[in-house]
C-alpha positions as CSV (number, residue, x, y, z in Angstrom):
1,M,94.6,110.6,96.7
2,F,97.5,109.7,99.2
3,V,98.5,106.4,101.0
4,D,100.2,106.3,104.3
5,S,102.5,103.4,103.9
6,H,103.7,103.1,107.4
7,C,102.0,103.7,110.8
8,H,101.4,102.3,114.1
9,L,97.8,102.8,114.9
10,N,97.7,100.0,117.6
11,F,99.8,102.4,119.8
12,P,98.1,103.8,122.9
13,D,98.1,107.2,121.4
14,Y,94.9,106.2,119.3
15,A,93.0,104.4,122.0
16,D,89.3,105.4,121.5
17,K,90.5,107.9,118.6
18,L,90.4,105.5,115.4
19,D,87.1,107.2,114.3
20,Q,88.6,110.6,114.6
21,V,91.8,109.5,112.7
22,R,89.7,108.0,109.9
23,A,87.5,111.2,109.7
24,E,90.7,113.2,109.6
25,M,92.1,110.9,106.8
26,A,89.0,111.2,104.6
27,Q,89.1,115.0,105.0
28,A,92.7,115.0,103.9
29,Q,92.2,112.9,101.1
30,V,94.2,109.9,102.6
31,D,92.7,106.8,101.2
32,R,94.5,103.8,102.9
33,A,97.0,103.1,105.7
34,L,99.4,100.4,106.3
35,C,99.6,99.2,109.9
36,I,103.0,98.1,110.9
37,S,103.8,95.2,113.4
38,T,106.8,95.6,115.8
39,T,106.3,92.5,117.9
40,L,104.6,89.1,117.9
41,E,102.8,90.2,120.9
42,E,101.0,93.1,119.3
43,F,100.4,91.5,116.0
44,P,96.9,90.5,117.0
45,Q,96.0,94.1,117.6
46,V,97.6,95.2,114.1
47,H,95.7,92.5,112.4
48,A,92.6,93.3,114.0
49,L,92.9,96.9,112.5
50,A,93.4,95.5,109.1
51,T,90.5,93.1,109.2
52,R,87.9,95.8,110.9
53,F,88.6,98.5,108.3
54,D,88.7,97.9,104.7
55,N,91.1,100.7,104.0
56,F,93.8,99.3,106.5
57,W,96.3,96.6,105.8
58,A,98.8,94.9,108.1
59,T,102.4,93.5,108.3
60,V,104.0,90.9,110.5
61,G,107.3,91.6,112.1
62,V,109.6,92.2,115.1
63,H,111.4,95.8,115.2
64,P,115.1,95.5,115.4
65,D,115.3,97.7,118.5
66,N,112.8,95.5,120.5
67,E,114.4,93.3,123.1
68,E,113.0,91.1,125.8
69,V,110.1,90.2,123.3
70,Q,109.3,87.0,121.7
71,E,111.9,86.0,119.2
72,P,110.3,85.3,115.8
73,T,111.1,82.1,113.8
74,V,110.6,81.9,110.2
75,A,107.5,79.7,110.8
76,D,106.2,82.1,113.2
77,L,106.3,84.9,110.5
78,V,105.2,82.8,107.7
79,E,102.3,81.4,109.6
80,R,100.9,85.1,110.3
81,A,101.7,86.2,106.9
82,T,99.2,83.9,105.5
83,L,96.3,85.6,107.3
84,P,94.0,87.9,105.3
85,R,95.2,91.5,104.7
86,V,98.7,90.8,105.8
87,V,100.9,92.3,102.9
88,G,104.6,92.8,104.2
89,I,107.0,91.4,106.4
90,G,108.4,93.8,109.1
91,E,109.3,96.3,110.6
92,T,112.8,94.6,110.3
93,G,116.2,95.4,109.7
94,L,119.2,96.9,111.9
95,D,119.5,99.7,114.5
96,Y,122.8,100.4,116.0
97,F,121.9,103.8,117.5
98,R,121.4,102.7,121.1
99,L,124.5,100.5,121.6
100,G,125.3,101.8,125.1
101,E,128.2,100.0,126.2
102,R,127.8,97.2,123.5
103,S,129.9,96.9,120.3
104,V,128.5,96.4,116.7
105,A,129.7,92.8,117.1
106,D,127.4,92.4,120.1
107,M,124.4,93.1,117.9
108,H,124.7,89.7,116.2
109,W,121.2,89.0,117.5
110,Q,119.9,91.9,115.5
111,R,121.5,90.6,112.4
112,E,120.1,87.1,112.8
113,R,116.6,88.4,113.5
114,F,117.0,90.4,110.3
115,R,118.0,87.1,108.3
116,V,115.0,85.4,109.8
117,H,112.7,88.1,108.3
118,I,114.4,88.0,105.0
119,Q,113.8,84.3,104.7
120,A,110.2,84.7,105.6
121,G,110.1,87.5,102.9
122,L,111.3,85.0,100.5
123,D,109.2,82.1,101.5
124,T,105.9,84.2,101.4
125,S,107.0,86.5,98.2
126,L,106.1,89.3,100.4
127,P,108.1,92.8,100.5
128,L,110.3,93.6,103.5
129,I,109.7,96.8,105.4
130,I,113.3,97.9,106.3
131,H,114.2,100.0,109.3
132,T,118.1,100.9,109.4
133,R,119.6,103.3,111.7
134,Q,123.4,103.9,111.8
135,A,123.6,100.3,110.4
136,S,123.3,100.8,106.6
137,D,126.4,99.2,105.6
138,D,125.4,96.0,107.4
139,T,121.9,96.4,106.2
140,I,122.8,96.4,102.7
141,A,125.3,93.6,103.1
142,I,123.0,91.4,104.5
143,L,120.3,91.9,101.8
144,T,123.0,91.2,99.3
145,E,124.1,88.1,100.7
146,S,124.1,84.9,98.7
147,G,120.5,84.1,97.8
148,Q,119.0,87.2,99.4
149,H,119.1,89.4,96.3
150,Q,115.7,88.2,95.3
151,S,114.3,90.1,98.3
152,R,112.1,93.3,97.8
153,G,110.4,95.8,99.8
154,V,110.7,99.4,101.0
155,F,113.4,101.2,103.2
156,H,110.9,103.0,105.4
157,C,111.4,106.6,107.0
158,F,114.6,107.2,104.9
159,T,117.3,109.2,106.4
160,E,120.4,107.9,104.9
161,S,122.9,109.2,102.3
162,Q,122.3,109.4,98.5
163,A,124.9,106.5,98.3
164,V,122.7,104.4,100.6
165,A,119.5,105.3,98.7
166,R,121.3,104.2,95.5
167,A,122.4,100.9,96.9
168,A,118.7,100.2,98.0
169,L,117.4,101.1,94.6
170,D,119.9,98.9,92.9
171,L,118.7,96.1,95.0
172,G,115.1,96.9,93.7
173,F,113.9,98.4,96.9
174,Y,111.5,101.5,97.2
175,I,112.5,104.5,99.3
176,S,109.8,106.1,101.6
177,F,109.9,109.5,103.0
178,S,108.3,110.9,106.3
179,G,107.7,114.0,107.9
180,I,111.5,114.4,108.5
181,L,111.5,115.7,104.9
182,T,109.8,118.9,106.2
183,F,112.3,119.5,109.0
184,K,114.6,122.7,108.6
185,T,117.6,120.4,109.5
186,A,116.8,118.0,106.6
187,A,118.6,119.8,103.7
188,D,120.6,116.7,102.8
189,L,117.6,114.4,102.9
190,R,115.8,116.7,100.5
191,E,118.7,116.4,98.2
192,V,118.2,112.7,98.4
193,A,114.3,113.0,97.7
194,K,115.1,114.8,94.6
195,F,117.5,112.1,93.5
196,V,115.2,109.2,94.0
197,P,112.8,108.4,91.0
198,L,109.2,109.0,91.5
199,D,108.3,105.6,90.3
200,R,110.4,104.3,93.5
201,C,108.9,106.7,96.0
202,L,106.5,106.1,98.9
203,I,105.2,108.4,101.5
204,E,104.4,107.7,105.1
205,T,103.8,109.2,108.7
206,D,105.4,106.7,111.0
207,S,102.5,107.7,113.4
208,P,102.6,108.6,116.2
209,Y,106.2,109.9,115.6
210,L,107.6,112.5,113.3
211,A,104.8,114.9,112.8
212,P,105.8,117.0,109.7
213,M,106.0,120.8,109.8
214,P,104.1,122.7,111.1
215,H,102.9,120.1,113.7
216,R,106.4,118.8,114.6
217,G,106.5,117.7,118.3
218,K,102.7,116.7,118.4
219,T,101.2,113.3,118.0
220,N,101.1,112.2,114.2
221,S,98.5,110.9,112.3
222,P,97.9,109.2,109.0
223,A,96.2,112.4,107.7
224,N,99.6,114.1,107.8
225,V,100.9,112.1,105.1
226,A,99.1,114.7,102.8
227,L,101.6,117.2,104.2
228,V,104.3,115.0,103.3
229,G,103.2,114.2,99.9
230,R,102.6,118.1,99.2
231,F,106.3,118.8,100.4
232,L,107.6,116.0,98.2
233,A,105.7,117.0,95.3
234,E,107.0,120.6,95.5
235,L,110.6,119.1,95.6
236,K,110.0,117.0,92.5
237,G,108.2,119.8,90.6
238,V,105.0,117.9,90.1
239,E,101.4,118.6,91.3
240,P,100.4,117.1,94.4
241,E,97.6,115.1,92.7
242,E,100.3,113.5,90.3
243,L,102.5,112.8,93.3
244,G,99.6,111.2,95.0
245,R,98.7,109.1,91.9
246,I,102.3,107.8,91.5
247,T,102.9,106.9,95.1
248,T,99.6,105.1,95.3
249,R,100.4,103.2,92.4
250,N,103.9,102.4,93.7
251,F,102.1,101.2,97.1
252,E,99.6,99.0,95.2
253,Q,102.5,97.4,93.2
254,L,104.7,96.6,96.1
255,F,102.1,95.4,98.3
256,A,99.9,93.6,95.7
257,I,97.0,95.7,96.7
258,P,94.3,96.4,94.2
259,P,93.1,100.0,93.4
260,L,90.6,101.4,95.8
261,T,87.2,101.2,94.5
262,A,85.1,101.3,97.7
263,A,84.3,104.4,99.9
264,L,85.7,104.5,103.4
265,N,83.3,102.4,105.8
């Protein structure tokens, strides 16, 4: 019934636990999960998950906050994007949260990396998975640069304002909500979630991070996207089944994934 549109199941938190993760997914009626790449070095592990399990899919990208890793070229991303079951480019975007003694101007390398991913998305016609943290103005500006307005994708783990959500929607992007939506401190975000049309919503866990209430502080798992979905359904005034149906359809349309017809293996 639900789909986790963003998780990191290759991380050490899940070593030797994938059978348990998948059993919990099945019990929670979470049918599929998109495994997200954050470095080129880890991409083979991410891709292996998607080729091993018929309800997992993969992306290729280098997270904006990752330094001292292989810097991607457009060719690097495009080559990997042609592999089976790779359906998106990212996680990419901008993150100015940990500037330290650096200025925003010093983060030009992040902006250039972001542009590389955007071009790869355009070259492959694959959607972008956007991460933005304290950098929304630059994120939106780069996406709207000349020629880049053809990009599409999702702003994942959305925590920005309604104005940023409107700008992302105007660009044709989807908005994905995580367990943060359930936190007591997220009243403003819940108002944003009410604003975003259902046909532009996705749900995610960002596992192993950001477990929803009542599991906050624990290792997250794709099964918990059901809790996010049920919470969002209540905010939207719809039944959980309807929320699951719509967000699943949104996922399938964005990532060009056919409807699920086979049982979990």
